[in-house]
MDAnalysis code that builds the backbone (N, CA, C; Angstrom):
import MDAnalysis as mda
import numpy as np

u = mda.Universe.empty(420, n_residues=140, atom_resindex=np.repeat(np.arange(140), 3), trajectory=True)
u.add_TopologyAttr("name", ["N", "CA", "C"] * 140)
u.add_TopologyAttr("resid", np.arange(1, 141))
u.add_TopologyAttr("resname", ["MET", "MET", "ASP", "ARG", "LEU", "THR", "LYS", "PHE", "GLN", "THR", "ALA", "VAL", "LEU", "ILE", "SER", "LEU", "THR", "TRP", "MET", "MET", "ALA", "LEU", "VAL", "VAL", "PHE", "LEU", "ALA", "THR", "ALA", "GLU", "LEU", "PHE", "TYR", "ILE", "ILE", "ALA", "LYS", "GLU", "ILE", "PHE", "ALA", "PRO", "PRO", "LEU", "ILE", "LEU", "LEU", "LYS", "ILE", "ASP", "GLU", "LEU", "LEU", "GLU", "ILE", "PHE", "GLY", "TYR", "PHE", "LEU", "LEU", "VAL", "LEU", "ILE", "GLY", "ILE", "GLU", "LEU", "LEU", "GLU", "THR", "PHE", "ARG", "ILE", "TYR", "LEU", "GLU", "GLU", "ASN", "VAL", "ILE", "ASN", "VAL", "GLN", "VAL", "VAL", "LEU", "LEU", "VAL", "ALA", "ILE", "ILE", "ALA", "MET", "ALA", "ARG", "LYS", "VAL", "ILE", "ILE", "LEU", "ASP", "VAL", "VAL", "ALA", "LEU", "PRO", "SER", "MET", "THR", "LEU", "LEU", "GLY", "ILE", "ALA", "ALA", "ILE", "VAL", "VAL", "SER", "LEU", "SER", "ALA", "GLY", "TYR", "TYR", "LEU", "VAL", "LYS", "LYS", "SER", "GLN", "GLN", "ASP", "GLU", "LYS", "ALA", "CYS", "ARG", "LEU"])
u.atoms.positions = np.array([
    [100.449, 108.925, 37.962],
    [99.391, 109.290, 39.409],
    [98.210, 108.001, 39.205],
    [98.144, 107.658, 38.387],
    [96.812, 106.891, 38.335],
    [96.869, 105.056, 38.615],
    [97.808, 105.384, 38.934],
    [98.832, 104.362, 39.022],
    [98.458, 104.007, 41.308],
    [99.640, 105.319, 41.126],
    [99.307, 105.973, 42.846],
    [97.820, 105.971, 43.159],
    [97.410, 106.555, 42.374],
    [95.776, 105.893, 43.275],
    [95.135, 104.750, 43.776],
    [95.613, 103.686, 42.503],
    [94.957, 103.179, 43.190],
    [95.631, 102.221, 43.542],
    [96.971, 101.798, 43.781],
    [97.561, 101.538, 45.137],
    [97.081, 102.120, 46.542],
    [97.127, 103.051, 46.567],
    [96.288, 103.639, 47.855],
    [95.110, 103.287, 47.563],
    [93.752, 103.057, 46.979],
    [92.947, 102.585, 47.144],
    [93.015, 101.159, 47.521],
    [93.384, 100.272, 46.995],
    [93.842, 98.694, 47.729],
    [94.351, 99.554, 48.973],
    [95.565, 99.902, 49.278],
    [95.587, 99.997, 50.634],
    [94.474, 100.173, 51.531],
    [93.432, 101.004, 51.241],
    [92.477, 101.693, 52.377],
    [91.238, 100.348, 52.622],
    [91.232, 99.503, 51.064],
    [90.192, 98.491, 51.114],
    [91.243, 97.256, 52.407],
    [92.205, 97.292, 51.615],
    [92.983, 95.873, 52.332],
    [92.482, 96.762, 53.931],
    [92.470, 97.970, 54.892],
    [92.677, 98.124, 55.799],
    [91.644, 98.306, 55.961],
    [90.320, 98.472, 55.807],
    [89.546, 98.259, 56.207],
    [88.324, 96.751, 56.247],
    [89.322, 95.741, 55.235],
    [89.057, 95.378, 55.279],
    [89.683, 94.078, 56.813],
    [90.503, 94.063, 57.374],
    [91.285, 94.327, 58.385],
    [90.860, 94.884, 59.510],
    [89.773, 96.075, 59.773],
    [88.915, 96.863, 60.863],
    [88.572, 96.078, 61.047],
    [87.893, 95.661, 59.779],
    [85.930, 94.955, 59.159],
    [86.204, 93.058, 60.115],
    [87.527, 93.008, 60.387],
    [87.246, 91.337, 60.521],
    [87.824, 91.479, 61.975],
    [88.406, 92.772, 62.520],
    [88.116, 92.938, 63.678],
    [86.879, 93.213, 65.020],
    [86.466, 93.561, 63.752],
    [84.773, 93.994, 64.207],
    [83.799, 93.079, 64.308],
    [84.133, 91.961, 62.806],
    [83.571, 91.302, 63.516],
    [83.573, 89.574, 64.914],
    [84.956, 89.744, 64.953],
    [85.649, 88.659, 65.435],
    [85.330, 89.767, 66.784],
    [85.308, 90.472, 67.260],
    [85.167, 91.436, 68.726],
    [83.183, 90.823, 68.617],
    [81.925, 91.333, 67.853],
    [80.972, 91.162, 67.893],
    [80.476, 89.504, 68.190],
    [81.875, 88.499, 67.415],
    [81.364, 87.436, 68.232],
    [81.673, 87.543, 69.467],
    [82.593, 87.366, 70.242],
    [82.982, 87.292, 70.855],
    [82.411, 87.238, 72.162],
    [81.206, 88.992, 71.482],
    [80.497, 89.686, 72.496],
    [79.031, 88.793, 72.715],
    [78.797, 88.071, 71.156],
    [77.751, 87.104, 71.401],
    [77.960, 86.068, 71.821],
    [78.883, 85.891, 71.911],
    [79.154, 84.487, 72.841],
    [79.479, 84.820, 74.561],
    [80.282, 86.357, 73.985],
    [79.604, 86.456, 75.887],
    [78.167, 86.743, 76.286],
    [77.131, 87.114, 75.444],
    [75.996, 87.590, 75.818],
    [75.420, 86.186, 76.545],
    [75.432, 85.149, 75.170],
    [74.858, 83.742, 75.420],
    [74.964, 82.795, 76.372],
    [76.194, 83.178, 77.287],
    [77.061, 82.789, 78.015],
    [76.374, 83.427, 79.546],
    [76.136, 84.444, 78.977],
    [75.890, 85.224, 80.304],
    [74.298, 85.361, 80.134],
    [73.292, 84.993, 79.669],
    [71.844, 84.692, 79.399],
    [71.168, 83.542, 79.683],
    [72.192, 82.054, 79.690],
    [71.962, 81.170, 80.029],
    [72.932, 80.257, 80.926],
    [73.658, 81.183, 81.855],
    [73.847, 81.081, 83.688],
    [72.982, 81.494, 84.442],
    [73.028, 82.727, 83.901],
    [71.406, 83.420, 84.819],
    [70.782, 82.932, 85.114],
    [70.312, 83.008, 85.823],
    [68.887, 82.606, 86.957],
    [67.708, 82.329, 86.203],
    [67.140, 81.818, 85.445],
    [66.640, 80.787, 86.209],
    [67.819, 80.013, 85.177],
    [68.484, 78.671, 84.563],
    [69.242, 78.380, 83.388],
    [68.708, 77.592, 83.217],
    [68.928, 77.964, 81.792],
    [69.173, 77.522, 80.135],
    [67.318, 78.610, 79.174],
    [67.334, 79.031, 80.576],
    [65.708, 79.178, 80.225],
    [66.011, 80.462, 79.628],
    [65.423, 81.282, 78.813],
    [65.587, 82.600, 77.888],
    [64.266, 83.254, 77.827],
    [64.234, 84.733, 78.627],
    [63.335, 85.333, 77.938],
    [63.043, 86.347, 76.626],
    [62.205, 86.125, 76.152],
    [61.587, 86.916, 74.670],
    [62.273, 87.770, 74.332],
    [62.746, 88.690, 75.299],
    [63.461, 90.255, 75.126],
    [65.213, 89.636, 74.606],
    [65.723, 89.071, 75.702],
    [67.217, 88.227, 75.689],
    [67.221, 87.351, 74.190],
    [66.143, 86.720, 73.575],
    [66.387, 86.449, 72.760],
    [66.275, 86.972, 71.280],
    [65.389, 87.940, 72.038],
    [65.240, 89.040, 70.484],
    [66.784, 89.945, 70.654],
    [67.366, 90.161, 71.473],
    [68.692, 90.672, 71.489],
    [69.869, 89.409, 71.006],
    [69.356, 88.784, 71.435],
    [70.594, 87.699, 70.944],
    [70.400, 87.164, 69.429],
    [69.799, 87.470, 68.972],
    [68.895, 87.361, 67.261],
    [69.820, 88.358, 66.267],
    [69.303, 89.614, 67.363],
    [69.978, 90.646, 66.902],
    [71.850, 90.602, 67.178],
    [71.748, 89.955, 67.441],
    [73.783, 90.702, 67.692],
    [73.251, 89.125, 66.987],
    [73.629, 88.129, 66.389],
    [73.272, 86.771, 65.893],
    [73.241, 87.649, 63.590],
    [72.234, 88.373, 63.635],
    [72.313, 89.242, 61.978],
    [73.462, 90.254, 61.690],
    [73.307, 90.646, 62.972],
    [74.817, 92.255, 63.025],
    [75.827, 91.316, 62.786],
    [76.693, 89.720, 63.746],
    [77.856, 89.499, 62.710],
    [77.442, 88.421, 61.603],
    [76.631, 88.626, 60.845],
    [76.258, 88.197, 59.657],
    [76.501, 89.374, 58.560],
    [76.030, 90.758, 58.682],
    [75.814, 91.981, 57.865],
    [77.362, 92.367, 58.087],
    [78.438, 92.184, 59.051],
    [79.945, 92.279, 59.107],
    [80.519, 91.019, 57.924],
    [79.664, 89.939, 58.106],
    [80.408, 88.667, 57.046],
    [80.079, 89.019, 55.616],
    [78.891, 90.173, 55.367],
    [78.470, 89.968, 54.207],
    [79.417, 91.453, 53.401],
    [79.811, 92.039, 54.730],
    [80.637, 92.975, 53.832],
    [82.159, 93.007, 54.215],
    [82.402, 92.121, 53.941],
    [84.329, 91.286, 54.244],
    [84.335, 90.558, 53.263],
    [82.610, 90.465, 53.161],
    [82.683, 89.203, 51.271],
    [82.505, 90.340, 50.129],
    [82.041, 91.644, 50.329],
    [82.016, 92.854, 49.381],
    [83.095, 93.702, 49.680],
    [84.115, 93.706, 50.290],
    [85.486, 94.521, 50.253],
    [85.759, 93.008, 49.533],
    [86.317, 91.624, 50.170],
    [86.544, 90.487, 49.111],
    [86.345, 90.297, 47.650],
    [85.135, 90.769, 47.206],
    [85.319, 90.592, 45.640],
    [85.720, 92.050, 45.230],
    [85.460, 92.951, 45.444],
    [85.887, 94.447, 44.806],
    [87.359, 94.617, 44.936],
    [87.869, 94.228, 45.864],
    [90.209, 93.697, 46.121],
    [90.009, 93.118, 44.933],
    [89.084, 91.861, 44.474],
    [89.641, 90.342, 43.805],
    [89.353, 90.937, 42.271],
    [87.583, 92.155, 42.230],
    [87.274, 92.482, 40.527],
    [87.060, 93.539, 40.505],
    [87.366, 93.907, 41.511],
    [86.861, 95.597, 41.116],
    [85.902, 96.183, 40.474],
    [85.223, 95.810, 41.354],
    [83.531, 95.811, 41.090],
    [82.757, 95.543, 42.517],
    [81.372, 96.144, 42.304],
    [81.083, 96.411, 43.551],
    [79.882, 95.399, 43.423],
    [79.458, 94.208, 44.254],
    [78.607, 93.501, 43.824],
    [77.474, 93.997, 43.754],
    [76.816, 94.196, 43.160],
    [75.404, 95.198, 44.176],
    [73.947, 93.688, 44.234],
    [74.214, 92.477, 43.968],
    [73.616, 91.467, 44.634],
    [74.531, 90.854, 46.259],
    [75.008, 91.496, 46.464],
    [76.126, 91.261, 48.414],
    [75.401, 92.851, 48.600],
    [75.515, 93.825, 47.921],
    [75.497, 94.335, 48.929],
    [73.643, 94.814, 49.217],
    [72.976, 94.556, 47.731],
    [71.830, 94.102, 48.099],
    [71.593, 93.181, 49.572],
    [71.645, 91.841, 50.118],
    [71.569, 91.179, 50.575],
    [71.844, 91.754, 51.418],
    [73.343, 92.471, 52.136],
    [73.498, 93.247, 53.767],
    [72.162, 93.947, 53.380],
    [71.916, 94.553, 52.679],
    [70.701, 95.346, 52.537],
    [68.972, 94.710, 53.614],
    [69.199, 93.490, 53.113],
    [68.259, 92.791, 53.638],
    [68.119, 92.574, 54.779],
    [70.152, 91.365, 55.203],
    [69.605, 91.583, 56.274],
    [69.523, 92.137, 57.222],
    [69.938, 93.420, 57.087],
    [69.698, 95.108, 57.921],
    [68.600, 95.344, 58.013],
    [67.691, 94.560, 57.153],
    [66.054, 95.569, 57.832],
    [65.438, 93.794, 57.913],
    [66.067, 92.750, 58.078],
    [65.410, 91.424, 58.968],
    [66.270, 91.876, 60.090],
    [66.931, 92.213, 60.713],
    [67.535, 92.922, 61.808],
    [66.454, 93.926, 62.769],
    [66.611, 94.802, 61.791],
    [65.083, 95.471, 62.678],
    [64.040, 95.140, 62.873],
    [63.566, 94.391, 61.991],
    [62.708, 93.971, 62.278],
    [61.920, 93.312, 62.772],
    [63.304, 92.250, 63.212],
    [63.256, 91.302, 64.048],
    [63.133, 91.637, 65.779],
    [64.342, 92.740, 65.520],
    [64.243, 93.645, 67.191],
    [63.074, 94.433, 67.645],
    [62.400, 94.507, 66.629],
    [61.387, 95.905, 66.400],
    [60.373, 96.156, 67.487],
    [59.645, 96.665, 67.541],
    [58.949, 96.558, 69.149],
    [57.798, 97.462, 68.293],
    [57.297, 96.505, 67.457],
    [55.253, 96.687, 66.784],
    [54.580, 97.305, 67.245],
    [53.995, 97.174, 67.735],
    [53.777, 98.328, 69.293],
    [53.713, 99.762, 69.917],
    [54.726, 99.805, 69.726],
    [54.927, 101.265, 69.995],
    [54.962, 101.779, 68.201],
    [54.965, 101.468, 67.706],
    [55.426, 102.421, 66.283],
    [54.424, 102.600, 65.168],
    [54.106, 103.958, 65.496],
    [53.723, 103.835, 64.444],
    [53.199, 103.286, 63.436],
    [51.737, 103.168, 62.719],
    [51.485, 102.014, 61.198],
    [52.255, 102.669, 59.791],
    [51.687, 104.192, 59.992],
    [52.404, 104.459, 59.017],
    [54.323, 103.865, 58.510],
    [55.157, 103.970, 59.756],
    [55.997, 104.281, 59.969],
    [56.299, 101.825, 59.227],
    [55.466, 101.338, 60.205],
    [55.454, 99.781, 59.909],
    [54.933, 99.529, 58.624],
    [54.643, 100.511, 57.808],
    [54.381, 100.219, 55.890],
    [55.462, 101.278, 55.202],
    [56.942, 102.049, 56.563],
    [57.695, 101.888, 54.942],
    [58.583, 100.805, 55.679],
    [58.103, 100.777, 56.706],
    [59.290, 98.855, 56.374],
    [58.772, 98.413, 55.205],
    [57.998, 98.267, 55.483],
    [57.212, 96.777, 54.793],
    [57.830, 97.021, 53.529],
    [57.620, 98.572, 52.980],
    [57.514, 98.715, 50.955],
    [59.333, 99.056, 51.241],
    [60.705, 98.834, 52.481],
    [61.919, 98.887, 52.038],
    [62.159, 97.388, 51.726],
    [60.983, 96.190, 52.863],
    [61.177, 95.454, 52.519],
    [60.799, 94.632, 51.149],
    [59.717, 94.635, 50.989],
    [59.306, 94.269, 49.505],
    [60.577, 95.261, 48.715],
    [60.782, 96.202, 48.045],
    [61.190, 96.708, 47.725],
    [63.039, 96.234, 47.050],
    [63.534, 96.210, 48.146],
    [65.229, 94.998, 48.318],
    [64.723, 93.874, 47.696],
    [64.066, 93.448, 48.472],
    [63.358, 91.857, 47.591],
    [63.686, 91.594, 46.433],
    [62.708, 92.839, 46.030],
    [62.037, 93.192, 43.945],
    [63.884, 93.521, 44.437],
    [64.713, 93.979, 44.382],
    [65.447, 95.068, 43.941],
    [66.903, 93.086, 43.609],
    [66.825, 92.679, 44.375],
    [66.946, 91.452, 44.975],
    [66.875, 90.451, 43.661],
    [65.144, 89.800, 43.797],
    [65.628, 88.971, 42.798],
    [65.359, 89.399, 40.856],
    [65.375, 90.916, 41.243],
    [65.883, 91.177, 39.646],
    [66.950, 91.656, 39.613],
    [68.054, 91.700, 40.461],
    [69.575, 91.397, 39.985],
    [69.901, 89.949, 39.569],
    [69.201, 89.353, 40.610],
    [69.322, 87.353, 40.542],
    [68.982, 86.856, 39.004],
    [67.873, 87.135, 38.299],
    [67.096, 86.960, 36.869],
    [67.978, 87.466, 36.365],
    [68.323, 88.403, 36.061],
    [69.471, 88.997, 35.153],
    [70.971, 88.507, 35.055],
    [71.153, 88.089, 35.989],
    [72.243, 87.354, 35.992],
    [72.227, 85.919, 35.660],
    [71.066, 85.196, 36.431],
    [70.540, 83.956, 35.233],
    [70.734, 84.233, 33.318],
    [69.572, 85.254, 33.780],
    [69.427, 85.455, 31.885],
    [70.842, 85.730, 31.301],
    [71.545, 86.099, 31.861],
    [72.828, 86.538, 31.354],
    [73.399, 85.696, 31.361],
    [73.495, 84.471, 31.929],
    [74.332, 83.218, 31.942],
    [73.486, 82.432, 30.561],
    [72.518, 82.794, 31.009],
    [71.820, 81.554, 29.423],
    [72.288, 82.149, 27.851],
    [71.719, 83.728, 28.364],
    [72.547, 84.097, 26.727],
    [74.070, 83.859, 26.697],
    [74.711, 83.436, 27.286],
    [76.079, 82.889, 26.541],
    [76.086, 81.414, 26.742],
    [75.333, 80.700, 26.840],
    [75.218, 79.493, 26.827],
    [74.749, 79.105, 25.824],
])
């Protein structure tokens, strides 16, 4: 029974990996299209701030997809969820949110909440990284 469950789980993960790869490819193509459209629209080669923010948001979205693919790959190889990669995806997602955020329109408590999330994720990433370094040092 467990053998079937493991095979099913592997098949689902492989399917998710291929679907995520397709989504990352399509997002990259969309990003290329947006950049080309914005560059060739009058005035040529000049981009407005909102257009730049949209492009940066798409870049980070593609990076999130790539990091999720990395998470799937690691899970398929090691059968363990890598907390460091998951935290990195969350940090990139929050960075994307902060970059495309309209700070003027949001209440200050919302901004403080976002800041607390960013600090918490950063601290978590630092602690995971430090514990991995300490673990390597203990092995030597």
